[in-house]
N, C-alpha and C positions, 0 to 999 in steps of 0.2 A: 396644727393644734396649738392653741394658745398655751404658753408655758406657765401662766399665772397659777400658782398654788396647785399644780397638777397632783392629784392624790394617787395613792397606790390602787385604790378602787373608787369608782364613781358612785358606789353605793355607801360611801363612808359617812354621809350626812344624815341627820344633824348631829352635832356634838351635844354634850350634856346640858348646854345652855339653849339648845334648840336652834343653833346657827348652822347654816350651810355657807361656809366661808364667812363673808361679811354680811350675809343676808339671814333673814328669819328673826329669831329671838322672841321676846315677850314684852311688848310695849302696851301695858294695860293699866287701868286704874287700880289703886291699892285694894279697893273693894273686891275686885275680880281675882287678884293674884292667888289668894288661898284656894279659890275654886279651880283655877287653871292648874295649880299644883295637884289638886285632888283628882282632876281628870287625867293628868299625866301619870300619877301613881296607880290609878284604877286601870288605865290602859296597859301599863307595864305588867300589872298582875294578871290581867286578862290574856295578854299575849303569851304568858308563861303557862296558861291553863289549857291543856288539850281539849277540855270539854267546851270551852268558849269557841275555839276554832271549829270544832265538830258541829256545834249548833249553827254557827254562821254559815258554814258550807252546806249543811242540810237545807237551810232556808234558800241559799243560792240555787241549789239543785231543784228542790221540790216546789218552791214558791216563785222564784225569779225565772227559772228555766235555763240555768246555765248547765254546761258550757254553751255560750252563744256560737253560732256557726261561723266558719271561715269560708267566704264565698269567692270563687274565682269569677271576677267580673269580666266575662269573656267579651261582651259587646263594647264595654268601655275600653278594654284592651285593644280590640279591633279598631275602634275609633282613633285611639292614640297612634296605632301603627299606620293608619291611613294618612296621618299627618307627618309621618316620620320618613327619614331616608331609609333605603334598604338595609336590613339588619338591625334596625333600631325600633324602639317601641317596647317599653317594659311591660311585664306581665303584672296585672293589677288584681289584688285581692282586697276584699272588704272584711274587716272583723265586725260582725253584725250585732253590736250591742243595742241597736235599736229594737231588736226582737225581745229584749228583756221585758218582764212584766213592768208596766208603767211607761215603757217606750224609750228608755235611755239608760246610760251607765250609772246614773245617780243612785239607784236603788242598792248597788253593791256596797257603798260606804254608809248609806243610811241605815241599813239593817245592822251593820256592825256597830254603829254608834248607838242605835236604840237598844241593842242588847247590852252595851256598856252602861247606858243610862239606867236601865233596869237594875243592873248590878250595883250601881251607886245609890239606888233607892230614890231616884228622882221621880217626881209625880206628874210632871208636865214637860212638854217639849216645845221649843221655839225654833224657827228656822228663817232664813232669808231665801229669796229666790228672784231670778231675773226672768229667764225664759219660762219659768214655771215648773220645769221638770224636777228640780230638787224639791220644790214645794209639794208636788204631787207624790213624789217618792216618800217624803217625810209623812205626809198625810196618810198615805197608804200603810206605812209601817205602824203609825200610831193607831189606825183603825184596827190593824191586826192584833196589836198588843193592848188595846183599850186604854190609850193614853190621850189626854187632852192635847191639842196641837194648835199653835198659833203661828201663822206664816206671814212674815213682813215682805211686802212686794211694792215696788215703786208704782205710783199711780199711772205713769206712762206705760209701764209694762202690763199693768192690769188691763189697760185699754187694748193693747196689741196682742195680748195672750188670753183672750176671753175663754177659749175652750179649756185651758188649764186652770183658770180661776174657778170655773164651774166644776171641774173635776175635784179640785181641792175641797170645795164646799160640799159636794156630794159625799166625799169621804169623811166629812164631819169636822174639818178644820175651820178655824176662824182665819179669814184673810184680811190683814190690815193694810190698807192702801196708804203708802207713805208719800206725802206731797212736798217734802223739802227738797232743795237742790233741783236736779233735773228729774227727780222722781223715778230713778232707775235703780239698778242693782247696788251701786255704791251707797245710795241713800237708804235702801232697805237694810243693808248690813249695819250702817250707822245706827238705825233705829233699833235693830235687834240687839246690838251691843248695849245700848242705853237701857233697854228693857231688862236685859240679863242682870245688869248692875243692880237694878231695883228688886230683883227676884232671885237672888243667888241661892237661897236655901233649898227650894223645891224644884228648880228649873234646870234643864239641860239644854244647851244651845247646840243644835245639830248643824254644823257648818257644811256647806255643799261643795267646797273646792279646797285646793291645796294651799290655802292662804289662811290668814289669821294668826293668832299667837300660838307658839309651841304648846302642846303637841299636835295641834290640828293639821298642819301641813304634812307631817310625818304619818299621822294616823290615817288621814284620808288617802294618802298615797299607798299605804300598806294595804288598805281594803281594796282600792282600785287596781292594784297590781295583779289581781286575778285575771284581768284582761290580757296582760302580756304573758303571764304564765300559761294560759290556755293557747295563746298564739304560738308560743315556742313549740308546744306539743303538736298543734295542728299543722304548722308549716313543715315540721319533720315528716308528718304523715303524708302531706300533700306533695311535697317537693324533695324530701330527703335532706333538707338543709335549712339553715336560717334565712330569713329575708335579707335583702341588701339594703332596703330603705323602709323606714317606718314614717308615716305621716299622720298627724293629728291636729285638730283645731285647738287654739289656745285662747281661753278667756282668762279665768283664774288658773286653769290648766290641769284639772283632775283627770280628765279622760286621757290626756297626753301623758301625764306621769304614770298612769296606770298601764299604758301600753309600753312606754319607754323603759321604765325602771328595771324590769327583769333582763333587759338587753344592754344596760349601760356599760357593762364590762366586756362586751363582745365587740372588738375593734372592727370587725367586718360589717357591722350593722350601722348604717348612717341613720340619722333621725332629723326630721324637719317638723318644727312646730309652726303652725300657720295662724298668725294673728289677724284681727279684723282691720283691714286697710280702709274700710269705709269709703269716703269720697277720694281717698288718696292721702298718703302720709305727709305730703307737702302742704296739706291744708291746715296743719297744726291741731285744730280742734275737730276735724272731720273724720277722725279715725279712733281706734282703740288699741293701737299697736304699741304697747308699753315698752317692749324690749327694743323695737326698731326705732321708736321716736320718743322714748322717755329717758329718765335718769333715776338713780337711787334716791329713796326717801322712805318715810315711815307712814303707813296707813293700816288701819284695822289690826293693830297689834303686832305688825312685823315690818322689818326693813326689806324693801324689794324695789324693783324698777317700777316707776310710776309716771303717769302723764302729769306734769306740773309746770307752772309758770316760773319766771325768774325769781320770784319771791317764795317759792315752795308751796304755793297754793295749788290744790289738786284741780286739774282740768276735767271737764266732762268728756267721757269717751263717747264715740258714736259708732254704731254698727247697725246694719239692717237686721242683725240677729240680736235679740234681747239677751241672749246668753253670752255674748262676746263683748259687750260694751263697757265692761269693768275697766277702770282707768289704771289698774295694776295687774300683777301677775304673781303666782305663787313663788316664794323665795327660792325654792329648789331650782325652778326654771331660771331665775336670775343667776344663780351660781353656775348652772350648766352652760348658760349663755356666756358668762365671762371666762369659763374654762375652755370654751369652744367645742364642748362635746356634742351639743345639739345646735343645729342651725335654725335660726328663727327668721321666718319670712312673713309676708302678708298677702292677703287677697282682698280685693275691693268688693263693695256691695254688688256691683254689676257682675263681676266674675263669679261671685257666689250664686247670684240669681241665675246666671246662665248654666252653671254646673247643676243647680237644683233641677232645672228643667231637663237638662240632658240626661241626668241619672234616672229621672222618672221615665223618660221615653225609652232609654236604651236597656235599663236593667229591671224595669218594673218595680223600682224601689224609690219611694218618695222620701228623700232625706230631710232631716232638720236643716235649718239654715246654718247651724254651727258646723257640722261635718261637710256641708256644701262648700265652705271655705277651704277645707282640707282637700276636697275633690278638685276644686278650682286649681290648686297648686299641683295636684297629681296630673291634671290635664296639660299643664305647662311643662312639667319635667319629664313625664313618661316618654314623650316622643324623642327626647334628646338622649335617652339612655339605651344601651345595648338590649336586644330583644330577650337575652337570658336574665336580665335584671328582674328581681322579684320585689315588688312593692306591696306592703300591707298598709292600708288606710283604715283608721278607726271610724266606722260608721256609728258614731256615739249616740245618735238620737234619730227618731223618726219625725217626719214632717207634717203630720196632721195638725200639730199645734200652730204651724206657720202658714197654713193655706190662706188665711185672711190677709196676712201681711203680704204674701207673694201676690195674691190676686190684686190687692191694692196697687202694688208697684207695676203690675202688668196692665192696669186699667180695666180690670174685670170686676164687675159688681156682683157679689154673691147674695 
């Protein structure tokens, strides 16, 4: 364990300034600072109100379909054991958040934020999206609560995520294709922040990950922690103990923080965050592994690990997954990385594509390309671990949105 600023509890962040150690904070335009402070005050008040939590949990249960199941992936486990020495091959479970309404974990935090926006008296919602799942979740919640919704999405992602673009439009959202930069998630977030500055009075910005200015990293983490809370209970029911290893994909990092956070102070539970290795981290610009191949800097209102050149200019991230090509990561992940509490690794495009196909064939579950990265790592480490080891992997999204991308990489014309 790295001794750097080791806290009494790994759940101690953020501080009153929104910092996790040297990461996080609020680096925003003066125009936005009053609104950011308004969001922070409103969230603090909502957290202290049992009726807010009760309404959010009612929606999770009756609208989203939580708790999501914990699935023993028996055939994946058998596959791993077939590759292992006798007595090795961990037991693999999937936390099946792809079964949520809208098909991913994003809806957990979106519903919480939309309830907060309504409390704040906001009349319209904006959001950014990469793979489209956060956009779909936001459009869904806005349809439910009769709120106008505008989703900013990079033009590159609009092309490779057509099913989700159509879903957002069906739900009544306006989808704005952003053409600046590489026209991906970073650029969509830039445009959403610019729009927010110009529309501060009536607009709430619903951020999809554990990044951005404080209080967003904390707030999204809190809402997503329902994933880990359920997993604790379900593992006790299934195995009578906590898991030994948690594995989740990392883009901005919301699904991973949601799974990891409730276990951070359990020393017996290891955690692996799997970044997008793209074409390999040695390619410099051919991946999106910010923690593995980046260094600290400031982007989108917070200080965190970023992909950047020697002059501090942000580099474009690459991944086969539209949800993992963000060139940064949530500040709490940067903090946990420097503390050594979570181990951050990466999986390449090819490894994720192979895992995508294997999961579909062995478990009858077509994963999104994001958790396919996590599964690629599980397939590497499970055969090296004792057979009694318990792994829980967050299956954070379903793969119907990715079938055109996968088909294209496999040379199949649909």
